[in-house]
LUMVONU-234737 format. One line per 8 residues: their letters; for each residue x, y, z of C-alpha. Coordinates in steps of 0.2 Angstrom, whole numbers, plus 5000, padded with zeros to 4 digits. Each point is the difference from the previous one (the first is absolute). Layout:
<atoms>
A) X Y Z ~ ...
</atoms>
This chain:
<atoms>
MLEKVFLH) 5446 5847 5567 ~ 4990 5015 5005 ~ 4986 4994 4989 ~ 5000 4984 5010 ~ 5000 5010 5016 ~ 4984 5010 4994 ~ 4991 4984 4995 ~ 5003 4991 5016
SSVFLLVY) 5000 5015 5012 ~ 4990 4991 5014 ~ 5014 4987 5000 ~ 5014 5013 5000 ~ 4991 5008 5015 ~ 5001 4984 5010 ~ 5019 4998 4995 ~ 5002 5019 5006
IRCFAMLL) 4991 4997 5016 ~ 5012 4986 5005 ~ 5015 5009 4996 ~ 4994 5016 5009 ~ 4995 4990 5016 ~ 5017 4992 5001 ~ 5009 5017 4998 ~ 4989 5007 5014
TLPLFSMR) 5006 4986 5012 ~ 5018 4997 4994 ~ 5014 5007 5011 ~ 5008 5016 4993 ~ 4986 5003 4988 ~ 4987 5001 5014 ~ 5009 5015 5008 ~ 4991 5017 5000
AVSRVAKV) 5015 5008 4993 ~ 4997 4991 4984 ~ 4988 5010 4989 ~ 4983 4993 4997 ~ 5001 5005 4982 ~ 5016 4990 4998 ~ 4991 4985 5008 ~ 4986 5001 4988
ALAAYMSF) 5011 5003 4985 ~ 5012 4985 5005 ~ 4985 4989 5002 ~ 4993 5005 4983 ~ 5017 4997 4992 ~ 5002 4983 5008 ~ 4983 4995 4995 ~ 5003 5005 4982
IIFNTIDF) 5016 4989 4999 ~ 4992 4985 5009 ~ 4983 5001 4991 ~ 5007 4993 4983 ~ 5007 4984 5009 ~ 4984 4996 5009 ~ 4987 4987 4995 ~ 4983 5008 5006
SIYSPFIT) 4989 4986 4994 ~ 4996 4995 5018 ~ 4991 5017 5001 ~ 4990 4997 4984 ~ 4984 4992 5008 ~ 4999 5015 5013 ~ 5005 5014 4989 ~ 4990 5002 4984
DGQAFSLH) 4993 5014 4990 ~ 4984 4999 5010 ~ 5008 4997 5017 ~ 5014 5013 5000 ~ 5002 5010 5016 ~ 4986 4990 5008 ~ 4999 4992 5017 ~ 5011 4985 4993
FILLAIGE) 5013 5013 4995 ~ 4999 5009 5017 ~ 5003 4983 5009 ~ 5015 4996 4988 ~ 5007 5017 5003 ~ 4999 4997 5019 ~ 5009 4983 4998 ~ 5014 5008 4989
ALIGVIMG) 5002 5013 5013 ~ 5002 4987 5014 ~ 5012 4990 4990 ~ 5011 5016 4998 ~ 4998 5004 5018 ~ 5006 4982 5005 ~ 5015 5001 4989 ~ 5006 5017 5007
FYITVIFA) 4996 4995 5018 ~ 5010 4984 4998 ~ 5015 5011 4995 ~ 4997 5011 5014 ~ 5000 4986 5012 ~ 5018 4995 4994 ~ 5006 5018 5004 ~ 4990 5000 5017
AFSTSGQL) 5012 4985 5005 ~ 5015 5012 4998 ~ 4991 5014 5009 ~ 4995 4988 5014 ~ 5018 4994 5002 ~ 5006 5018 5002 ~ 4987 5003 5013 ~ 5006 4985 5010
TAYQMGFS) 5018 5006 4998 ~ 4996 5018 5005 ~ 4991 4994 5016 ~ 5016 4990 5005 ~ 5011 5014 4996 ~ 4990 5013 5010 ~ 4993 5009 4984 ~ 4982 4995 5003
AASSYDSL) 4995 5017 5005 ~ 5010 5009 4985 ~ 4986 4997 4987 ~ 4994 5011 4986 ~ 4988 4999 4986 ~ 5007 4988 4987 ~ 4995 5005 4982 ~ 5003 4983 4993
SQVENPLM) 4989 4990 5012 ~ 4989 5015 5004 ~ 5000 4997 5019 ~ 5009 5005 5015 ~ 5016 4990 4999 ~ 5016 5000 5011 ~ 5016 5006 4992 ~ 5007 4982 4997
GQFFNFIA) 4984 4995 4992 ~ 5001 5014 4988 ~ 5019 4995 4997 ~ 4996 4982 4996 ~ 4985 5006 4989 ~ 5011 5011 4990 ~ 5013 4986 4997 ~ 4986 4989 4995
MFVFLQTD) 4993 5012 4988 ~ 5017 5003 4992 ~ 5003 4981 4998 ~ 4982 4999 4992 ~ 5005 5013 4987 ~ 5018 4995 4997 ~ 4997 4982 4997 ~ 4986 5003 4987
FLQILFSR) 4986 4992 5011 ~ 4989 5015 4995 ~ 5002 4996 4982 ~ 4997 4982 5003 ~ 4984 5004 5010 ~ 4993 5010 4985 ~ 5007 4991 4985 ~ 4997 4982 5007
GLVASYKS) 4989 5000 5015 ~ 4987 5011 4994 ~ 4999 4993 4983 ~ 4999 4982 5008 ~ 4986 5005 5011 ~ 4989 5004 4985 ~ 5003 4983 4993 ~ 4995 4991 5016
LNAISLVV) 4990 5011 5011 ~ 4983 5009 4997 ~ 4985 5005 5010 ~ 4992 4983 4998 ~ 5015 4990 5007 ~ 5001 5013 5014 ~ 4983 4993 5005 ~ 5003 4982 4996
HGNDFVMF) 5017 4999 5009 ~ 4996 5012 5015 ~ 5006 4988 5013 ~ 5017 4998 4991 ~ 5002 5019 5000 ~ 4997 5001 5018 ~ 5012 4986 5004 ~ 5013 5009 4989
LMKSLTKL) 4998 5016 5009 ~ 5001 4992 5017 ~ 5016 4990 4995 ~ 5008 5017 4994 ~ 4995 5008 5017 ~ 5009 4985 5009 ~ 5015 5002 4990 ~ 5001 5019 5004
FADAFVIS) 5003 4997 5018 ~ 5012 4985 4996 ~ 5011 5011 4989 ~ 4999 5015 5012 ~ 5006 4988 5014 ~ 5014 4993 4990 ~ 5006 5017 4994 ~ 5000 5007 5018
LPIMGTLL) 5006 4985 5009 ~ 5019 5003 4999 ~ 4998 5018 5006 ~ 4987 4996 5014 ~ 5010 4985 5006 ~ 5017 5009 5001 ~ 4992 5015 5009 ~ 4991 4989 5012
MITLCMGL) 5016 4991 5005 ~ 5008 5017 5003 ~ 4985 5006 5011 ~ 5002 4984 5010 ~ 5019 5002 5002 ~ 4998 5019 5005 ~ 4986 4995 5013 ~ 5011 4986 5008
LSKAAPQM) 5015 5012 5001 ~ 4990 5014 5007 ~ 4994 4988 5014 ~ 5017 4994 5003 ~ 5008 5018 5000 ~ 4986 5013 5003 ~ 5013 5014 5001 ~ 5004 4997 4981
NLLSEGFP) 4983 5006 4995 ~ 5000 4991 4984 ~ 4981 5002 4997 ~ 5003 5019 4997 ~ 5011 4995 4985 ~ 4989 4987 4993 ~ 4991 5011 4988 ~ 5015 5006 4990
IMILVGFV) 5007 4983 5001 ~ 4984 4993 4993 ~ 5000 5012 4986 ~ 5018 4998 4995 ~ 5000 4981 5000 ~ 4983 5000 4991 ~ 5007 5011 4985 ~ 5016 4989 5000
IIAMSLPA) 4990 4984 4998 ~ 4989 5008 4987 ~ 5015 5006 4990 ~ 5009 4983 5001 ~ 4984 4990 4995 ~ 4994 5013 4987 ~ 5006 4989 4985 ~ 4991 4985 5007
LINFFSRS) 4985 5010 5003 ~ 4999 5006 4982 ~ 5002 4982 4994 ~ 4985 4995 5011 ~ 4990 5015 4994 ~ 5003 4994 4982 ~ 4995 4982 5004 ~ 4985 5006 5009
FFQGFRAL) 4994 5009 4985 ~ 5004 4985 4988 ~ 4991 4988 5012 ~ 4985 5012 5001 ~ 4999 5001 4981 ~ 5002 4981 4999 ~ 4985 4998 5011 ~ 4990 5012 4990
EDLFITFS) 5004 4991 4984 ~ 4996 4983 5008 ~ 4983 5007 5005 ~ 4997 5005 4981 ~ 5005 4983 4995 ~ 4988 4992 5012 ~ 4985 5011 4993 ~ 5005 4996 4982
GGIR) 4999 4982 5003 ~ 5019 4997 5000 ~ 5003 5007 4983 ~ 5016 5011 4998
</atoms>
C-alpha cells in the first residue's frame, strides 16, 4: 500500500487536500481548540484509507510524469479543496438551522441579550442557540452520522465528484447550496414555532390583563413567566426535538447522496 502511495503521490495529495479542506469547515473539527497537528494527522489517515478504494483514472490525462505539480495540478488541487469546503459547509448549514432556532427562541424568552462566544459555531450566540447546538452535536455523534459521513459520504464523493465535474455542474452546485440555505430557515422556524407561538399567546394575554387591571402590574412578572414557560415547553418537547434533529441529518445526507448520484449519471 505504501508503495502505491509513493508511486501516485500526486493523486494522494489531491485526496488529502479534499479531506483536509472538509475537516477545516466541518463542525466540531473546525474549532480552534482542536489541534492543527491532529487535523493534519486525521486527514492523512483518512486519505490513506480512502486512497486504495479510489479510481483515479479520471486524473490520468492531467497528471503524468511530465505534468506532475504543474498548472493543471494546481487547478485540480483548488477544485478538490472547493469540493471539501462545500461538503463541510453543507454540514455546517444543517447545524446552523438548530443554532438559528435557538436564537429565535432566545429572543422570545428574553435571552437575546445573554449571548456569549459559542465554540461550536465560532460566533456570538445566545444561550438557547448554544443549547440547541450542543444537543444537535450530541445527536450527530450518538447516532453514528459522523461515521456515515466519513465512511460513506466522503468515499462516495470521490466516485462521483472531481474538479472537472465542479466546473461542468457549477450551476447545480449553486442551486444545491441555495436550497440548503432555504431549508435552514424552514427547519429553524419549525423547531422554534411551538415555543414562539406559546410565548406570544402569553404575551398577548398579559397585555390584555394589564390593560383591564393596571393595578395587577403583570408586565413586571412577564420576564420570569416567559423563562419558566419556555423551559417547560423545551423540556416537554425535547424528545420530539431530538427526533427532528435526527431526521434533519438523515434528510441532509440523503440530499448530499442524491447530488452524488446526479453527478455520477444515476449510477449507485
